[in-house]
C-alpha positions as CSV (number, residue, x, y, z in Angstrom):
1,M,0.0,0.0,0.0
2,K,2.8,2.4,0.9
3,K,4.6,1.5,-2.5
4,K,1.4,2.3,-4.4
5,R,1.0,5.7,-2.6
6,L,4.7,6.4,-3.3
7,S,4.4,5.7,-7.0
8,T,1.3,7.8,-7.2
9,L,3.1,10.7,-5.5
10,V,6.0,10.3,-7.9
11,F,3.6,10.3,-10.9
12,L,1.9,13.5,-9.6
13,C,5.3,15.2,-9.2
14,V,6.3,14.3,-12.7
15,L,3.0,15.4,-14.1
16,T,3.3,18.7,-12.2
17,Q,6.8,19.2,-13.6
18,L,5.6,18.5,-17.2
19,N,2.8,21.0,-16.8
20,A,5.3,23.5,-15.5
21,Q,7.5,23.0,-18.5
22,Q,4.5,23.7,-20.8
23,R,3.9,27.1,-19.3
24,L,5.5,30.0,-21.1
25,D,5.7,33.3,-19.2
26,V,6.5,35.6,-22.1
27,G,6.2,39.2,-23.0
28,L,5.4,40.6,-26.4
29,D,9.0,40.9,-27.4
30,D,9.5,37.2,-26.6
31,I,6.5,36.4,-28.8
32,F,8.1,38.3,-31.7
33,N,11.4,36.5,-31.3
34,I,9.6,33.1,-31.4
35,A,7.7,34.1,-34.5
36,D,10.9,35.2,-36.2
37,Q,12.2,31.7,-35.7
38,N,9.0,29.6,-36.3
39,S,6.8,31.5,-38.7
40,R,6.6,29.8,-42.1
41,Q,5.5,33.1,-43.7
42,I,8.7,34.7,-42.6
43,R,10.8,31.7,-43.7
44,I,9.3,31.8,-47.1
45,S,10.2,35.5,-47.5
46,S,13.7,34.8,-46.2
47,I,14.1,32.2,-49.0
48,G,12.9,34.8,-51.5
49,V,15.6,37.2,-50.2
50,E,18.3,34.5,-50.9
51,A,16.9,33.9,-54.4
52,S,17.0,37.6,-55.2
53,G,20.6,37.8,-54.0
54,E,21.5,35.1,-56.5
55,G,19.6,37.0,-59.1
56,V,21.9,40.0,-58.5
57,K,25.0,37.9,-58.9
58,S,23.5,36.4,-62.2
59,A,22.8,39.9,-63.5
60,K,26.3,41.1,-62.7
61,S,27.8,38.2,-64.6
62,A,26.7,40.0,-67.8
63,Y,29.8,42.2,-67.3
64,L,32.0,39.2,-67.8
65,P,33.1,38.0,-71.2
66,D,31.3,35.2,-73.0
67,V,33.6,32.2,-73.6
68,N,32.5,29.5,-76.0
69,F,34.4,26.3,-76.8
70,S,33.3,23.6,-79.2
71,L,34.9,20.4,-80.4
72,S,33.4,18.1,-83.1
73,G,34.4,15.1,-85.1
74,S,32.9,13.9,-88.4
75,F,33.0,11.4,-91.1
76,I,33.6,12.9,-94.5
77,G,32.3,11.3,-97.7
78,T,34.4,10.9,-100.8
79,A,34.6,14.2,-102.7
80,S,33.7,14.2,-106.4
81,L,34.7,16.7,-109.1
82,L,32.0,17.2,-111.8
83,S,31.9,19.2,-115.0
84,R,29.4,22.0,-115.5
85,G,27.2,19.4,-117.2
86,F,27.3,17.3,-114.0
87,S,29.4,14.7,-115.7
88,S,32.2,12.7,-114.0
89,D,34.0,12.0,-117.3
90,G,36.8,14.0,-118.7
91,Q,39.0,16.6,-117.0
92,T,38.6,20.0,-115.5
93,V,41.0,22.9,-116.0
94,V,42.3,24.1,-112.7
95,P,44.2,27.4,-112.3
96,Y,47.2,27.4,-110.1
97,A,49.6,30.1,-109.2
98,I,52.2,28.8,-111.6
99,G,49.8,28.1,-114.4
100,E,46.9,25.9,-115.3
101,G,46.6,22.2,-114.6
102,Y,44.2,19.4,-115.3
103,V,42.3,17.4,-112.7
104,R,40.4,14.2,-113.6
105,N,36.7,14.4,-112.9
106,G,35.0,11.9,-110.6
107,A,36.0,10.7,-107.2
108,Q,38.9,12.4,-105.5
109,P,41.2,11.0,-102.9
110,T,39.5,12.3,-99.7
111,P,40.5,11.9,-96.0
112,H,37.4,10.6,-94.2
113,W,38.1,11.8,-90.6
114,G,37.3,15.4,-89.9
115,N,37.8,17.4,-86.7
116,D,36.9,21.0,-85.7
117,L,38.0,22.9,-82.6
118,V,36.7,26.4,-82.1
119,A,37.4,28.8,-79.1
120,Q,35.6,32.1,-79.0
121,V,35.7,35.0,-76.6
122,T,33.3,38.0,-76.8
123,Q,33.3,41.0,-74.5
124,V,30.5,43.6,-74.8
125,I,31.8,47.1,-74.3
126,Y,28.6,49.0,-75.1
127,A,25.0,47.9,-75.1
128,G,23.2,51.2,-74.7
129,G,23.1,50.8,-70.9
130,A,21.1,47.5,-71.0
131,V,23.6,45.6,-68.9
132,R,23.9,48.3,-66.2
133,A,20.1,48.6,-66.2
134,G,19.7,44.9,-65.9
135,V,22.0,44.8,-62.9
136,R,20.1,47.7,-61.3
137,L,16.8,45.9,-61.9
138,A,18.1,42.8,-60.1
139,E,19.4,45.0,-57.2
140,L,16.0,46.7,-56.9
141,G,14.4,43.2,-56.9
142,E,16.6,42.2,-54.0
143,E,15.5,45.4,-52.1
144,M,11.9,44.6,-52.8
145,A,12.4,41.0,-51.5
146,H,13.9,42.5,-48.3
147,L,10.9,44.8,-48.0
148,D,8.5,41.8,-48.6
149,L,10.3,40.0,-45.8
150,E,10.0,42.9,-43.4
151,K,6.3,43.5,-44.4
152,N,5.5,39.9,-43.7
153,R,7.3,40.1,-40.4
154,Q,5.3,43.3,-39.4
155,E,2.1,41.6,-40.4
156,V,2.8,38.5,-38.4
157,R,3.8,40.6,-35.4
158,F,0.7,42.7,-35.6
159,L,-1.5,39.6,-35.8
160,L,0.3,38.2,-32.7
161,T,0.0,41.6,-31.0
162,G,-3.8,41.4,-31.4
163,Q,-3.9,37.8,-30.1
164,Y,-1.6,38.5,-27.2
165,L,-3.5,41.6,-26.1
166,E,-6.8,39.7,-26.4
167,L,-5.3,37.0,-24.2
168,C,-4.2,39.7,-21.7
169,K,-7.7,41.2,-21.7
170,L,-9.4,37.9,-21.1
171,N,-6.9,37.1,-18.2
172,N,-7.6,40.5,-16.7
173,Q,-11.3,40.1,-17.0
174,L,-11.1,36.7,-15.4
175,E,-9.2,38.2,-12.5
176,V,-11.9,40.9,-12.2
177,V,-14.7,38.3,-12.2
178,R,-12.8,36.1,-9.7
179,K,-12.4,39.0,-7.3
180,N,-16.1,39.9,-7.6
181,R,-17.0,36.2,-7.1
182,E,-14.9,36.1,-3.9
183,L,-16.5,39.3,-2.8
184,T,-20.0,37.9,-3.5
185,E,-19.2,34.7,-1.6
186,K,-18.0,36.8,1.3
187,V,-21.3,38.8,1.3
188,L,-23.2,35.5,1.1
189,S,-21.4,34.2,4.0
190,T,-22.3,37.3,6.0
191,M,-26.0,37.1,4.8
192,R,-26.2,33.4,5.8
193,A,-25.0,34.2,9.3
194,S,-27.5,37.1,9.5
195,H,-30.3,34.7,8.3
196,E,-29.6,32.4,11.2
197,Q,-30.1,35.4,13.5
198,G,-33.4,36.2,11.7
199,T,-32.2,39.6,10.2
200,V,-32.0,38.5,6.5
201,L,-34.7,36.8,4.5
202,K,-34.1,33.5,2.7
203,N,-35.3,35.1,-0.5
204,D,-32.4,37.7,-0.3
205,I,-29.9,34.9,0.0
206,T,-31.4,33.1,-3.0
207,R,-31.2,36.2,-5.2
208,Y,-27.5,36.7,-4.2
209,E,-26.8,33.0,-4.9
210,L,-28.3,33.6,-8.4
211,Q,-25.8,36.4,-8.9
212,L,-23.0,34.1,-7.7
213,Q,-24.0,31.5,-10.2
214,G,-23.9,34.1,-12.9
215,L,-20.4,35.1,-11.9
216,M,-19.3,31.5,-11.9
217,L,-20.8,31.0,-15.4
218,N,-19.0,34.2,-16.6
219,E,-15.8,32.8,-15.1
220,T,-16.2,29.5,-16.9
221,Q,-16.9,31.3,-20.2
222,L,-13.8,33.4,-19.8
223,R,-11.7,30.4,-19.1
224,D,-13.0,28.8,-22.3
225,A,-12.3,32.0,-24.3
226,I,-8.8,32.0,-22.8
227,S,-8.3,28.4,-24.0
228,I,-9.4,29.3,-27.5
229,M,-7.3,32.4,-27.8
230,N,-4.3,30.5,-26.3
231,H,-4.7,27.8,-28.9
232,Q,-4.8,30.4,-31.7
233,L,-1.7,32.1,-30.4
234,V,0.2,28.8,-30.0
235,T,-0.8,27.7,-33.5
236,T,0.4,31.0,-35.0
237,L,3.7,30.5,-33.2
238,H,3.9,26.9,-34.3
239,L,4.4,25.7,-30.7
240,D,3.2,22.5,-29.1
241,D,-0.6,22.4,-28.7
242,N,-0.2,21.8,-24.9
243,T,1.8,25.0,-24.4
244,E,0.1,27.6,-22.2
245,I,1.0,31.2,-22.8
246,V,1.1,33.3,-19.7
247,P,1.3,37.0,-20.6
248,K,3.6,39.2,-18.6
249,Q,2.5,42.5,-17.1
250,M,2.6,45.2,-19.8
251,I,3.7,48.7,-19.2
252,S,1.2,51.3,-20.5
253,P,2.6,53.7,-23.1
254,V,3.4,57.3,-22.3
255,E,1.1,59.9,-23.8
256,S,2.6,61.6,-26.8
257,T,1.3,64.8,-28.4
258,Q,3.9,64.9,-31.2
259,Q,1.7,63.8,-34.1
260,E,4.3,65.1,-36.6
261,Q,6.9,62.6,-35.2
262,W,4.6,59.7,-36.1
263,H,4.0,61.2,-39.6
264,E,7.7,61.6,-40.2
265,A,8.4,58.0,-39.0
266,A,5.6,56.7,-41.3
267,S,7.0,58.6,-44.2
268,K,10.4,57.1,-43.8
269,Q,9.6,53.6,-42.5
270,N,6.2,52.5,-43.7
271,I,6.9,49.5,-45.9
272,T,3.9,49.9,-48.2
273,L,5.2,53.4,-49.0
274,Q,8.7,52.2,-49.5
275,Q,7.5,49.5,-51.9
276,A,5.6,52.1,-53.9
277,R,8.7,54.2,-54.2
278,L,10.8,51.2,-55.1
279,A,8.2,50.2,-57.7
280,S,8.5,53.7,-59.2
281,E,12.3,53.3,-59.5
282,I,11.9,49.9,-61.1
283,S,9.6,51.4,-63.7
284,V,12.2,54.1,-64.5
285,T,14.9,51.4,-64.8
286,E,12.7,49.3,-67.1
287,K,12.2,52.3,-69.3
288,K,16.0,52.5,-69.7
289,V,16.1,48.8,-70.7
290,V,13.5,49.5,-73.4
291,R,15.4,52.5,-74.7
292,A,18.7,50.5,-74.8
293,A,17.1,48.2,-77.4
294,Q,17.2,51.2,-79.9
295,L,20.9,51.6,-79.5
296,P,23.7,49.6,-81.1
297,T,25.8,46.9,-79.4
298,I,29.5,47.0,-79.6
299,A,31.7,44.1,-78.6
300,L,35.3,42.9,-78.8
301,F,35.9,39.3,-79.9
302,A,38.6,36.8,-80.5
303,E,38.4,33.4,-82.1
304,D,40.7,30.5,-82.9
305,H,39.8,27.7,-85.3
306,L,41.7,24.5,-85.6
307,G,40.2,22.0,-88.1
308,G,41.0,19.5,-90.7
309,P,41.1,18.2,-93.3
310,Y,41.3,21.3,-95.6
311,L,38.4,20.9,-98.0
312,N,38.3,24.4,-99.6
313,D,40.5,23.4,-102.6
314,F,39.9,21.3,-105.6
315,I,41.9,18.5,-104.1
316,P,41.2,17.9,-100.4
317,V,44.3,18.2,-98.2
318,D,44.7,15.8,-95.3
319,A,46.0,18.3,-92.8
320,N,44.9,20.5,-89.9
321,V,44.6,24.3,-90.5
322,N,44.7,26.7,-87.6
323,A,43.6,30.3,-87.9
324,W,42.9,33.0,-85.3
325,F,41.6,36.6,-85.3
326,I,40.5,39.4,-83.1
327,G,38.3,42.4,-83.9
328,V,35.5,44.7,-83.0
329,G,31.9,44.1,-84.0
330,I,28.9,46.3,-84.0
331,K,25.3,45.2,-84.2
332,Y,22.4,47.5,-84.8
333,N,18.8,46.4,-85.3
334,L,17.4,49.4,-87.2
335,S,13.9,48.0,-87.1
336,N,13.8,48.7,-83.3
337,L,13.7,52.4,-84.2
338,W,10.1,52.0,-85.1
339,R,9.1,48.7,-83.5
340,K,10.1,49.8,-79.9
341,N,8.2,53.2,-80.0
342,H,5.1,51.8,-78.4
343,D,7.1,50.0,-75.8
344,I,8.8,53.3,-74.8
345,K,5.4,55.0,-74.6
346,K,4.1,52.2,-72.5
347,A,7.2,52.5,-70.2
348,D,6.5,56.3,-69.9
349,I,2.9,55.5,-68.9
350,N,4.1,53.0,-66.3
351,V,6.5,55.6,-64.8
352,R,3.6,58.1,-64.5
353,Q,1.4,55.5,-63.0
354,S,4.0,54.5,-60.4
355,E,4.5,58.1,-59.4
356,E,0.8,58.5,-58.9
357,T,0.8,55.3,-56.9
358,V,3.4,56.8,-54.6
359,E,1.4,59.9,-54.0
360,L,-1.8,57.8,-53.3
361,A,0.1,55.6,-50.9
362,S,1.5,58.7,-49.1
363,E,-2.0,60.2,-48.7
364,R,-3.4,56.9,-47.3
365,I,-0.6,56.5,-44.9
366,K,-1.0,60.1,-43.7
367,N,-4.7,59.7,-43.1
368,A,-4.1,56.4,-41.3
369,V,-1.5,57.9,-39.0
370,Q,-3.8,60.8,-38.2
371,A,-6.8,58.6,-37.4
372,D,-4.7,56.2,-35.3
373,F,-3.0,59.0,-33.4
374,V,-6.4,60.5,-32.6
375,N,-7.7,57.2,-31.4
376,F,-4.5,56.8,-29.3
377,Q,-5.0,60.1,-27.6
378,T,-8.7,59.3,-27.0
379,S,-7.7,56.1,-25.4
380,F,-5.9,58.0,-22.6
381,V,-9.0,59.9,-21.8
382,E,-11.0,56.7,-21.9
383,V,-8.7,55.0,-19.4
384,E,-8.8,57.9,-17.0
385,T,-12.5,58.1,-17.3
386,Q,-13.0,54.4,-16.6
387,R,-10.5,54.5,-13.8
388,K,-12.6,57.3,-12.2
389,Q,-15.7,55.2,-12.7
390,V,-14.2,52.3,-11.0
391,E,-13.3,54.5,-8.1
392,L,-16.8,55.8,-7.9
393,A,-18.4,52.4,-8.4
394,T,-16.3,51.0,-5.6
395,Q,-17.2,53.8,-3.3
396,H,-20.9,53.4,-4.2
397,Y,-20.7,49.7,-3.5
398,E,-19.1,50.1,-0.1
399,V,-21.6,52.7,0.9
400,T,-24.5,50.6,-0.3
401,Q,-23.2,47.5,1.5
402,N,-22.8,49.5,4.7
403,R,-26.4,50.8,4.3
404,Y,-27.7,47.3,3.6
405,N,-25.9,45.9,6.6
406,N,-27.6,48.6,8.7
407,G,-31.0,47.9,7.1
408,L,-31.1,51.2,5.3
409,A,-30.9,49.8,1.7
410,L,-32.8,47.1,-0.2
411,L,-31.2,44.0,-1.6
412,T,-31.9,45.4,-5.1
413,D,-29.7,48.4,-4.3
414,M,-27.0,46.0,-3.2
415,L,-27.3,44.0,-6.4
416,D,-27.3,47.1,-8.6
417,A,-24.1,48.4,-6.9
418,S,-22.4,45.0,-7.3
419,N,-23.3,44.9,-11.0
420,M,-22.2,48.5,-11.4
421,K,-18.8,47.7,-9.8
422,L,-18.3,44.6,-12.0
423,S,-19.2,46.6,-15.2
424,A,-16.8,49.4,-14.3
425,D,-14.0,47.0,-13.6
426,M,-14.6,45.2,-16.9
427,M,-14.7,48.5,-18.8
428,L,-11.5,49.6,-17.3
429,V,-9.8,46.4,-18.4
430,N,-11.2,46.9,-22.0
431,A,-10.0,50.6,-22.0
432,Q,-6.5,49.7,-20.9
433,I,-6.1,47.0,-23.6
434,N,-7.6,49.3,-26.2
435,L,-5.0,51.9,-25.3
436,M,-2.2,49.3,-25.8
437,Y,-3.8,48.2,-29.1
438,N,-4.0,51.7,-30.5
439,Y,-0.3,52.3,-29.5
440,Y,0.8,49.1,-31.3
441,K,-1.4,50.0,-34.2
442,L,0.6,53.3,-34.5
443,K,3.8,51.3,-34.4
444,Y,2.5,49.0,-37.1
445,I,1.6,51.8,-39.4
446,T,5.1,53.2,-39.0
447,S,6.5,49.6,-39.5
448,S,8.4,49.8,-36.2
449,L,6.9,46.7,-34.4
């Protein structure tokens, strides 16, 4: 029997330790750090940044020379010399440097193994700025990938902020309901003692017991809501399903009246606005690429040919011939002067459109900052108002309770005061969380989470 009790005690200790390991007492910054490591959305964007970096390297390789090397072997059929009448009979007069000679028509002695080795190097020295613009486009693409990564990070953090603050609010509401339940139980205990002395009616106790049951139900509902929100937060963080997030006490933000500081921060840091500006620069660079197609391309080249046999004479020569040369080449597609006009006009339109998009994004960000800042300032007033209401509701409850204990107030007055106090406490919790949310919303619009 003692062994069974000992094993049970050990099991409970282990279970308690496991439960303790599953609790995470974390602040919002800790939540952000976990998300940076675990979020698939952020990891996908990080991979995109790596790919864009390789794209820049690939674009810069256009500055390097093109080197081509080819080697081939072939079987050569027997060469035949024919007259102008396509006859293999007779002879053909062949001019030589020292005079004329005669070569018999028909099959000629021909070496049958052919080989060809070609090495070619080409270096573009002018392409109308196409290479430089291509590299710049790749660099802008890398910058856009970095902005996408940061935008996804900000979005994930703002989502987590909302879930974390909601969890804080539910926990605070649960604490408010718990304290009111304990207070109600204390009042009930006093009322039961008074009932035994004949100073309190049974009906009064029943009505207060109904209120206690309502508080207990509210407490259960809040625990369930906490469980749901905890699961959503754990899922977003890709943690184990059994993990319990325990929010740390958050410090309320300090009131700020410098609206221009938020506008300035949003103008510099807002990712949507940065992406619009970057897209405008990309459209300008793309226009340069289109214009480069109307300009000539100049390149240096060097080639070396080693091949055999020599078949460019009347009698094939079984020998290898090596020849090399260097030079400058120019290529100019004149048809692009009229074919690319519409592409250039389209590029101009895209530039104007991107510039308008920047202005529109700037207007929207400015309006969003102004609205969020006003809501943030209003939240301070709301918190102070609710804090004063809690103070007044508490005073009213204490006065009413004292009057009720002295027989100067009805039970309905006591219930109303209790409900008023509970409502004021809950509204204060909501106001405090709303203040935090508006603050972090301002940080989100300035991309500084």
